[in-house]
N, C-alpha and C positions, 0 to 999 in steps of 0.2 A: 391580154389577161383573160378575157372572156372565154377564149378557146381552151383554157386549162380546165374548165369545169363544164358540165352540162347537166340538165335535170335528169336525163336518162343516160347513163354511162355505159357505152359498149366496151368490148375488150380493147379496141384500138384507142379509146378515149381515156380509159382508166388503167393504163398499163403500169406495172410496177417500174419505177424509175431505175436508172443505172445506180450502182452503188456509189456512195459519196465518200470523198476523202477531204480532209482539212489540213492544209499546209500552213504553218504559222512561222513568220519571220520576225525575229527580235534582234535588237542591237541598239547601239548608241545612235541618236539622231545624226544624220549626215553620213552614216556609214555607207549607204548606197543600196540598201535592200529594195527600196522603191524603184531605183534605176534597174536593178536586176530583173524585177518583174516587168518593167516597161520594155526592156530588151527582149525578154522572153515573148512578149506579145507583139514585138515588132514596132513599138511606138517610139516616138522621138525622145531622146534623153534630155532635150532642152526643156522639157516640161518642168515647171517650178513647183508642182504639187508636192506636199510633204507626206502624203499618205497614198497608199495603193492597196486596193482590195477588189477582187473580182472573182467571178465564177465562170468556169469553162468546162467543156467536156473533153477529156483526154483519154487516149488508149494507153493502158498500163499492162504490159505483157499480153497485148491483144484483147484485153477486156475493157469495155467502156466504163469510165468512172466520171461522175460529176465532181469536179475538184474546185474547192474554194481556197484561194490564196489570201492570207490576211497578214498585213504588215502592221505590227503594233509598236514599232520602235520610234514612231514619229511624234505626233502631237500629244501633249500632256492630257488633253481632255479624255483620252482613251485609257488613262492609267487605271481607273477603277475596273475596267473590263479585261485587263490583261490576264488575270488569273482564270476567269471563266473561259477565255479564248484559248489559253494554253491547255487547260484541262480537257477541252474538246478536240484538240489537235491530234492527228494521227502521226505527224512528224513535225519536229521543231528545228528550224534552221537558225542557229546562233551565229550571227554575222559580225565580222570585224573588218575594219578597213586596213588593207595592207599598205596604203599610202600614208596613213596616220594611225599606226597601231596603238591601241590602248588595251592591252591584254588584261591588266589588273582590273580596270573598270568593268570590262566584259565579264570577267570571272566573278568579281565581288557583287555586281548588281544583277546581271542577267542570268548567269548560271545559278546564283542564289535564288532568284525568283523561280526558276524551274524546279529547284529542290523544294522550295516552299509549297508550290502547288502539289508536289508529290505525284506528278504524272509519270506513268511508265512509258509514255510515247518516246520513241528513239530521238536522240538529238544528234544533228550533224553540224559540226563547226565549218563555216564557210568563210574563206578569205576573199573579200571583194576588192576591186580596183587593182588587180594583179598587174595591170599595165603600168601603174604608177607606184610600183613597190618601193617602200622605204629602204634605205641602206641598212636599217636596223633589223630587217627581216631577211632571212636567208632565202635563197632561191629554192631550196628543198622544202621550205615550209615547216621547219623543225619546231618553231614556236607554236604554230597552229596545231601540229600533231601532239605536242606536249600538253597544250590546253585541252585537247580532246581526251587525252588519257586522264588528266586530273579530274575532269567532270564526268567521266565514264560515257563520253559520246561514242557513237558507233563509227565515226570516221571524220576525216578532214578533207575538204575540197577547196579549190581555188577557181576563180573565174574573173572575167572583166566584162562589165556591161558596155564599156566604151568601144571595145573592139569586137565584142561578141564571143570572145574566146571562152570555150567550155561552158557557156551559159546553158545550152541545151543539155549538156552532160550533167550539170548540177541539178537541174530541175528533174530530169529523167530519173536520176538516182534517188532523189527525194521522193518521187512518186512511187517508185518500186519499194523503197523502205516503208513508206506509209501504207502501201497495200499489204506488205508482209505483217505489219503491226495490226492492221485491220483483221486479217485472217487469223493471226495469233490470238487476237482478242476473242474471236468466236470460240476457238479451241479452249482458251483459258476459262471462259465462262462455262463451257460444258463441264470441265473438270471441277470448277468451283461449285457448281450446282450439285454435282454428284457427291463431292466431299461434304458440302454443307448439309445435304439431306442425310447422309450417313451419320454425321455428327449429331444432327437433331434427333435422329432415331435413337442413338446411343444415350443422349441426355434424357429422352423420354423414358427409356428403359431404366436409367438410374433413378429418375424421379419417381417412377412407379414403385420401384423396390423400396425407396426411402420414404414414400408417402408424400412426395413433393409434387407441386403442379407440373404438368408436362412441359410447360413453356419456361422452365427455370432460367436457362441462359440462352434460349434459342435465338434471341434478337442479336446476340453478339456474333453469330456465325458469319454474317455478311460483312462485318467490319474488320475481321481479322485478315482477310485475304482480298485486298483491293483488286478489282477486275480491270486492269489496264485503263484506269480512269473512269470506268463505268460502275454504276451502282454506288459510287462514292459521291455524295452531294457536294457540289461546288459551293464555296462560300459566295453568298449573294454579293453583287457589286455594291459599292458605297452609294449612299443616297445621291440621286442625280441633282446636279446644280444646273438650273436653266441658263445660268451665265455661261456655261460651256458652249452654248449654241451661238453666243454673240461672236460675230466675225469682225476682226479688225481690218483696216485697209490693207495691211500687209498680208493677211490671210486670204482676203477676197481678191484673189488674183485672176479669177475667171467669172466675173459677174455676167449674167446673161445680157446680151445686147439687143437693141431693137431689131437689128438686121437678122439675128438668129431667131428671134421670135417670129418675124414676118416670114422667114423661110420655112418655119415649122407650122404655119397656120394652114388649115384645111377644113373641109366640111362646112360649106356655106349653108346656113339655115336660119330659122326664125328664132328670135330671142323672146323671153317672157315680157320684155319691155315694149309694149305697144306693137308687138309683132314685127319689129325691125329685123332686117337681115344682117348677119354678121358671121364671122368665122367662129366655129364652136370648138374646134380641136386644135391643140398645139403639141407638136412632137419635138422634144429636145433630148434625144437619146445620145449618150456617149460623147458629149461635148466637153467633159471635164469641168462643168460648171460648179462654182462654189456658192452661188446665191441666185435667187430668182426674183429679186426686187423689181425687175423690169416687167413682170407679169401683172403688177398691181393695176396698171392702167387698162388691162384687158379683162374687165369684169364680166364679159359675156361668155367667157370660156366655160365649156361643160366637160371637156375631156382633156386631160393633161398627162403626157407621158414624159417624165424627166428621169428615166432610169439610166443607170450606168454613169453617174456623175460623181461629184465630191461634195454633195450637199450635207450640211449639218442640221439644217432646219428647213421646215416647210412653212414658216410663219407668213411669208408673202402670199400664200394661197388663201389666207383669211379674207383677202380682198376679192375672192371669186365666189360670190354667194350662190351661183347656179351650178357649181361643180358637181358632176354626177359620177365621174370615173377618174381615178388617180392611179398612176403607176409610178412609184418612186423607189423601185427595187434597185439593189446594188448601189447604194449610196453610203453615207457615213452617219446615218441617223441613229441616235441613241434612245429615243423614246417614240412612242406611237403618236402621242398627242402634241406634236410640235406645230399643229395647225388645228383650227376649229372654225366653227361658223357655218359649215356646209351641212345643214340639217338634212338635206335631201341626197347626200352622198350614197351611192348604191354599190359601187365596186372600188376596192382599195387593195393595192398590192405594195407591201413594204418588205418584200422578201430580201434576204441577203443584205441586211444592214447590221447594226450593232445593238439591237434592241434587247434589253434584259428583262423587261416586264411587259405584260400584256397591255396594261394601261386602261384608262377609262374611256369607253366608247359611247357613253350615254348621250353625247351630243349628236351622234350619228345613228339615231334609233331606226332609220329606214334602211340601214345597211343590208345588202343582200349577199355580197361576196367579200371575203376578207382573206388575204394571203400574207402570212407571217413566217413563211418557210425560211430556214437557214439563218435564224437568229440565235440568241442565247437565253431564251425564255425557259425558266425552270418550273413554273407552275401556272395553272390557269386561274387567274384572279377573277373576282366577281365583275370585272369591267365590262363584260358582255351582257350584263343582266338586262339592260334596256333594249338590246337588239333583238326584239321579238320576231323580226322578219328575216333574220340571218338564215340563209339557205346553204351556203358553201363556205367551209372554214378549212384552211390549210395551215397546220402547225408542224409540218414535217421538218426534220433536221434541226430540232431544237434540243433541249436538255430536260424534257418533261419526265417526271417520275410519278405523276398522278393526274387524274382527270376530274378533279373537283370543279364545280361551278359551271359545267357544260349544260346542265339541265335547264338553265334559264333561256335556252335557245330552242324552243319547241318546234320550229319550222326547219331545223337543220336537216338537209337531205344528203349532203356530201361532207365527209370528215376525213382528212388526211393527217395521219399521225405517224407515218413511217420514220425510221431512223431517229427514235428518241430512246429513253431509258425506261420504258414502261414494263414493269413486271406484273401488272394487274390492269384490267380494263374496267374495273368497277367505277361507276360514275356516269354511265351512259343510259341509265334506266329511263330517263324522261324524254329521250330522243325517239319518239314514236314514229316520226316520219323519215327516219334515216334509211337511205337507199344504197349508199356506197360508202364503205369504210375501209381504209388502208391502215393496217397495223404492221406492215412489213418491217423487218430489221429492228426488232425490239427484243425484250427479254422474257417473252411470254412462254410459260410452260403449260398453260391450259387456256381455254376459251371461257372460263368462268366469268360471268359478267355480261355475256350476250344471252339474250332471252327472246325467243320467238314472240312471246306475248308483248314484250316491250318494243320489239323491232319487227313488226309484221311485214314491212315493205322492203326489207333488206334484199338487194338484188346483186350487189357486187361486193366481195369480201377478199381482201389480200392479207394473208398472214405468213407470207414467205419469210425465210431467214429468221425464224424464231426457234423455239425448243420444244415443239409439240412432238411427243414421242409415242403416244398411245393411239390406237385406232379409235378408241372411245372418245377422244377429243374431236374426231371428225363426226362421230355419231351424234354429238351434241348439236350438229347443224341440221339434222334430219327434220326437225319441226319448222325450219325456215322454208316454207313452201314457195316463196317468191325468189329464192336464191338461184341465180343462173350462172354467175361468173365467180370462180374460186381460184385463188392463187395459193398453193401450198408449198411447192418446191422452191428452195430447199428447206427441209425440216427433217428431223430424225425419223418421223413417221413414214417418210417417203422411201426409206430403206426396207420397209416391211415386204414380205413376199406377196406377189400379185397385188401391189399397192393400187394401181389404177383400177383394176377390176373390183377391189374392195370398196373404193370410193364410189364408183358407178353403181355398185350394188346398193349402197346405202343412200346416196344422194341422187335419186332418179330425176330430180327436177333440173339438174345442171345442164347447161348448154356448152360451157367452156371450162376446161380444167387446165391450169398452168399454161394459159395462152394458146392452148390447142383445142380446136372445136371437137365436140363429142358427137359422133355420127350415130344414127339409129342402129346401124349394123354393130357398132361397138357396144351399145347398150344391150342389144339382143345377145351378143356373144357372151357378155358378162352373165346374163341370166342362164344361158345354156351351160356354161362351165360350172355354174353353181347348182344346176339341176332343178330349175323351177318346175319342170314337167315331170318330176320324179313319180308322182302318183299316177300320172297318165302312162308313163313307161311301165310301171309295175302292173297296171291293169291290162295293158296290151300284152305284156309278157305272160301273165297268168291265163289270158284268154287263148293265146296261141300255144304256150307250153305249160299247161297246168301242172305237169308232174315235175318240172325242173324248178329248182330253187331260184328265186330272183336275186340278182347281185346288184348292189349299189355301186355303179361305176362313175359316179360324179368326179370330175377333175378337181373341184374345189369344195371343201366344206370348212366350216368355222373351226372344227376340231383339227383338221389337217393343217390349217393356217397357224393355229396355236402351237401345234407340235413342231412345225417347221420354224416358227419364230423362236421357240425355245432352243431348238437345235442350232440355229444360226447365231443367236445372241446370248443364249444362256438365261434368258428372262423374257417376260412379256413387257412390251414397251419399246421394242426396237433396240438399236445399239446403245442408246442412252435414255433410260426411263427416268425422266426428271419430274414426273408428275407429283404435284404437291397438293392435289385435291384429296382430302381425307375420305370423301364419299365415293371416290372412283375405285371400283373393284374390278379385278380381271373377269373376263367372260368365263362363266362356269363351263367346264368340260362337257361336251355333248350338246350344248345349247346352240341351236341354229338361229341365224338372223331371220327375222320375219320376211316373208316373200314380198310383202307390200312396201318394204323399205321403212 
């Protein structure tokens, strides 16, 4: 966990992650969707776990994606989270068993749930257990194809987890379909923003003529055209019932054993109790554990890694008063505060669980690093108010639409917010020690909210895969004198003529741009083509050829770039000028950018 962050982040340490896809599997309990995922992973089908959820990296059409597979057709405790999970999916696999088909229930319950969420993610109907096909189901799969037609699914597939037949084909087609939806979502958002802005301008014109306020109906523009499940707030999950964490004997099929604990012990060191020696670290990764009660008698532990299991609760960790670092990623946790008592906890990783709220961290006031990546958090609650020493926070791959309540963490140096639903970055004003900020894969059309006076130490900034379209959005970064690493591509602004030279001309302090080091020669070349030595050239010319008129032969001028941009795109602001900042004005014709940047 510690390697994910560092106080000073170089290009290698703060690299924009692979794009993320979310594949959601739904269906009646016992249909076999968990077996499908276990077969895809190469795990034993004899596993009695009812739920399967994991994260992996897969190549889709030759491009790496971080893929999360979520099975929500199992335990009832996840019912309140089904809507948010479906709403964030890039593809939904609606599963039914060919051995015991229940088409009516599948259509009435699960297809209706998809319609209720109003997601535009593609749905694929998948017939499972094809090796044990019921006599009521034809070999051609006519019933499944008919169901797919009735619910407007994109297709129907069959496979068998027991024999492995066509399992890879089903998953591969699901990933390709999810990627197409991901890319279509980006294009749809571009069209939506452009149409929304045109409509807002029309409404302002009407309001001006009628003497009405400019914002008459502007707020309704975003609600009329849902963006493939984005920009549409997801209904918050029902209130959490702590009783859902209770595990019955039937559910606790893989409690941690003493042998597993002893095999995972390491790092012999001194304990706070009279300086006695004991093992301080316990590693229990990927064992399919459903409870950790066996750890209660190991109170000296300071480092616990129980990632990749099936844990619903971390309550047994309350018996570890000296716990300093916890990694409980990729489990089935629904809330952050399923454990308490470790007042000196420093590092905590709860990524890729089923957490819907940030929770209250006041009991862990000495927390330094917190990772909640890949959950279903929609807002930043005041729960971090007491964490005055928090330095590194990862809220990537959630469903955040705002950044309120982050100002209570004045020591925050690293903040990762990529792959959320942020259309604004206001709320970071109080983070004066911020050094690394990742805002990639959001809905930003400007960098309004970043201020060099408020963030004087900002060194690494990632804003790739947004909708920055105007070169003046980049000029807003000129005052950030400490900025060294910048990720911009892909953005509409990257299509501007001589884009890299324009960036180097303005941001002279950069050392790396889009994961490519900037050499001194490249900076000098940018200055030369812009003609920084124009006055010196003219003086030399007139000294040698006083009777000949001097000609300005600069390869790049701001006016030439403006003319070329208008010629290419018919407007200033690149192929899609989505700027919504009212104060942002085009560069006046004939005005050159200052030579000192």
